[in-house]
C-alpha positions as CSV (number, residue, x, y, z in Angstrom):
1,M,0.1,0.0,0.0
2,E,1.1,3.3,-0.8
3,G,2.1,5.8,2.2
4,F,3.4,8.9,3.4
5,R,5.5,9.8,6.5
6,V,4.6,13.7,7.0
7,L,6.2,16.1,9.9
8,L,3.5,19.0,10.9
9,L,5.6,22.1,11.4
10,G,4.9,26.2,12.6
11,K,3.9,28.3,15.4
12,E,1.7,27.1,18.7
13,G,-1.8,27.7,17.6
14,V,-2.1,27.3,14.0
15,G,-3.9,24.6,14.1
16,K,-1.1,21.8,13.6
17,S,-3.3,18.9,15.2
18,A,-6.4,19.8,13.8
19,L,-4.9,19.6,10.5
20,G,-3.2,16.4,11.7
21,N,-6.9,14.5,12.6
22,L,-8.1,15.9,9.0
23,L,-5.2,13.8,7.4
24,L,-5.9,11.1,9.3
25,N,-9.9,10.9,9.5
26,D,-9.9,10.8,12.7
27,P,-10.9,14.2,14.6
28,R,-9.7,12.9,18.1
29,R,-6.3,11.3,17.6
30,F,-4.4,14.6,18.2
31,E,-5.9,17.0,20.7
32,E,-6.4,20.3,19.6
33,H,-5.3,23.8,20.7
34,F,-5.8,27.1,19.7
35,G,-4.0,30.3,19.6
36,F,-1.5,31.1,22.3
37,G,-0.7,29.1,25.0
38,S,-0.9,25.6,23.8
39,T,2.6,25.4,24.2
40,A,2.7,21.9,26.6
41,V,5.7,19.7,25.5
42,K,4.2,16.9,23.5
43,A,5.6,14.7,20.5
44,E,3.1,12.2,18.7
45,I,2.8,9.9,15.4
46,G,-0.2,9.5,14.3
47,E,-1.6,7.1,11.3
48,G,-4.2,6.7,9.3
49,Q,-5.6,6.4,5.7
50,L,-5.1,9.7,4.0
51,V,-7.0,8.6,0.7
52,D,-8.4,5.3,-0.8
53,G,-5.5,3.2,-0.7
54,V,-3.1,5.6,0.9
55,R,-1.4,5.3,4.8
56,I,-0.1,8.8,6.1
57,Q,1.9,8.7,9.0
58,V,2.0,12.0,10.6
59,I,4.1,13.6,12.8
60,D,2.8,16.0,15.6
61,I,5.3,18.3,17.7
62,T,3.3,20.5,19.7
63,G,4.6,23.6,21.1
64,V,7.1,24.6,18.4
65,P,9.1,27.7,20.6
66,V,8.3,30.3,17.4
67,G,7.1,33.5,18.8
68,V,6.6,32.6,22.4
69,Q,9.2,32.8,24.7
70,L,9.8,29.5,27.0
71,A,12.1,29.2,29.7
72,K,15.6,26.8,28.8
73,E,14.4,23.6,30.6
74,D,11.3,23.8,28.7
75,H,12.8,24.2,25.1
76,Q,15.1,21.5,26.3
77,E,12.4,19.1,27.1
78,W,10.9,19.9,23.6
79,L,13.9,19.7,22.1
80,H,14.3,16.1,24.2
81,E,10.6,14.7,23.1
82,A,11.2,15.9,19.2
83,K,14.1,13.8,19.1
84,K,12.9,10.5,20.4
85,V,9.6,10.8,18.1
86,L,11.7,11.4,15.1
87,R,14.2,9.1,15.1
88,S,11.3,6.5,15.4
89,G,11.3,6.5,11.9
90,P,13.4,6.9,9.0
91,G,13.4,10.7,8.0
92,V,10.0,12.1,6.4
93,D,8.6,12.5,3.2
94,A,7.4,16.0,3.6
95,I,7.1,19.3,5.6
96,L,3.4,20.2,5.7
97,Y,4.1,24.3,7.1
98,V,1.0,25.9,9.1
99,H,0.7,29.2,8.9
100,Q,-3.0,30.9,10.3
101,A,-3.6,33.1,7.3
102,S,-4.2,36.2,8.9
103,D,-0.8,36.1,10.5
104,R,1.7,38.2,8.6
105,F,4.6,35.9,7.8
106,V,7.7,37.8,9.4
107,D,11.4,36.8,9.4
108,E,11.2,34.9,12.8
109,D,8.8,32.5,10.6
110,R,11.1,32.5,7.5
111,Y,14.4,32.0,10.4
112,L,12.6,28.6,11.1
113,L,11.9,27.6,7.0
114,K,15.7,28.6,6.2
115,R,17.0,26.5,9.0
116,F,15.5,23.3,7.9
117,F,16.9,23.9,4.1
118,Q,20.4,25.0,5.1
119,T,20.8,21.7,6.7
120,A,18.6,19.3,4.7
121,D,20.6,16.8,3.2
122,S,17.7,16.4,0.4
123,D,18.4,17.8,-3.0
124,S,14.8,18.7,-3.4
125,F,13.8,20.4,-0.1
126,W,11.1,22.8,-1.4
127,S,9.3,20.2,-3.1
128,R,8.7,18.0,-0.2
129,V,7.0,21.5,1.4
130,V,3.4,21.7,1.8
131,V,2.3,24.9,3.0
132,V,-1.1,24.9,4.8
133,F,-2.9,28.6,5.2
134,S,-5.3,27.3,8.2
135,H,-8.2,29.4,9.1
136,A,-8.7,30.4,5.8
137,S,-12.1,32.2,6.2
138,E,-10.3,34.7,7.4
139,L,-9.5,35.5,4.3
140,G,-13.1,37.2,3.7
141,S,-14.5,34.0,1.7
142,T,-15.7,30.9,2.1
143,D,-14.7,30.1,-1.6
144,E,-11.6,28.4,-1.7
145,E,-10.7,29.5,-5.5
146,Q,-10.9,33.2,-4.3
147,Q,-9.1,32.1,-1.0
148,R,-6.0,30.7,-3.5
149,Q,-6.1,34.0,-5.5
150,F,-6.2,36.2,-2.3
151,I,-2.7,34.5,-1.3
152,K,-1.1,34.7,-4.6
153,D,-2.0,38.3,-4.6
154,T,-1.1,39.3,-1.4
155,A,2.9,37.5,-2.3
156,E,2.9,40.4,-5.6
157,S,1.5,43.1,-3.5
158,A,4.5,45.6,-3.1
159,R,3.2,46.2,0.6
160,V,3.6,42.2,1.8
161,P,6.6,41.7,3.2
162,Q,9.9,40.3,1.9
163,S,9.9,37.1,4.0
164,F,6.2,36.2,2.7
165,K,7.0,36.9,-1.0
166,W,10.4,34.8,0.7
167,L,8.2,32.1,1.5
168,M,6.0,32.3,-2.0
169,N,8.7,32.3,-3.8
170,N,9.9,29.2,-2.9
171,V,6.9,26.9,-2.9
172,G,5.1,28.3,-5.6
173,N,2.0,26.8,-6.1
174,R,2.3,23.6,-3.5
175,F,0.2,25.4,-1.2
176,V,-3.6,25.1,0.4
177,T,-6.1,27.0,2.1
178,A,-8.4,25.1,4.8
179,E,-10.8,25.5,7.5
180,L,-9.9,23.1,9.9
181,V,-12.7,24.0,12.5
182,R,-16.0,21.5,11.7
183,C,-15.5,20.7,8.5
184,S,-17.7,18.5,6.8
185,P,-17.1,14.7,5.8
186,E,-17.1,15.9,1.9
187,Y,-14.7,18.9,2.7
188,R,-12.3,16.9,4.7
189,D,-12.3,14.3,1.6
190,R,-11.3,17.5,-0.6
191,I,-8.8,18.8,1.4
192,A,-7.1,15.4,1.7
193,E,-7.3,15.3,-1.9
194,E,-5.6,17.8,-2.7
195,I,-2.7,17.5,0.0
196,Y,-2.6,13.8,-1.7
197,N,-1.6,15.3,-5.1
198,L,0.6,17.7,-4.0
199,L,2.8,15.0,-2.0
200,N,2.7,13.0,-5.4
201,Q,4.7,16.3,-7.0
202,M,8.0,15.2,-4.8
203,Y,11.1,14.2,-5.8
204,G,14.5,13.6,-5.0
205,T,15.6,12.1,-2.1
206,R,13.4,12.0,2.1
207,L,14.3,14.2,4.6
208,S,16.5,12.6,7.1
209,S,15.4,12.6,11.2
210,T,19.4,13.6,11.4
211,S,18.5,17.1,9.3
212,I,15.8,17.4,10.8
213,I,17.0,17.3,14.2
214,S,20.0,19.6,13.3
215,A,17.4,22.0,12.0
216,Y,15.5,22.0,15.1
217,E,18.8,22.7,17.1
218,S,20.0,25.4,15.0
219,F,17.1,27.6,15.5
220,L,16.7,27.0,19.3
221,E,20.6,28.3,19.4
222,Y,19.3,31.3,17.6
223,R,15.7,31.6,19.3
224,Y,17.1,31.2,22.6
225,P,20.9,32.3,22.6
226,K,23.7,31.0,25.4
227,V,23.9,34.3,27.4
228,P,27.3,34.2,28.9
229,P,27.7,34.6,32.9
230,P,28.9,37.9,34.2
231,P,32.3,38.2,35.0
232,A,33.5,38.1,38.1
233,V,33.5,40.9,40.9
234,P,37.0,40.5,42.5
235,V,36.4,40.5,45.9
236,E,37.9,43.4,48.2
237,R,39.6,42.1,51.5
238,V,39.3,44.3,54.3
239,W,42.1,44.5,56.5
240,Y,40.9,44.6,60.6
């Protein structure tokens, strides 16, 4: 049976777990959190049927430390959990990068993906990235074609941040707009089919677990730089 192994990537609270549940066709497989505050350290793998005859394994690492301040011990725990689940298999076929449609794509978002691109041992990294714009109804329309056109027009606007232009220049048409909350079975099947078609367009070598872990480590070093200890203050001796 044909199958894929994918990693969900993105900020906390954008709908990664909801997307995972949609792909697995199981609304309760991953616990869903929306908005800031969903920073529980958890890394899970779910498996199910994407479309007829096609299995999918989804890696959901919650609480990705992007745009949120975590204590040092928290992000070390997060990295530990991520390593455990990533090392359980031979890398991933694709990264599904989830971004809330109404949010700005800023430099920090770009830096996370750049870490993956620069550490990837795949000769075809961007063919293995699919962007999912979640909460798509926030774009002002429920029509999927209008949503896609809005994304394309935004990427061509002179006023849009360069970081968003960078993202869209690299992924091209490999993106999906999706409303991940309370969607009908018919809508779920349509989104799953669309993502399946994009996964079928991948080429080159898959992304290894080692390169993904290196990307996370590099990003954490950037996000939480080591602060050197303060210089020792000489103690003045007092003679009595």
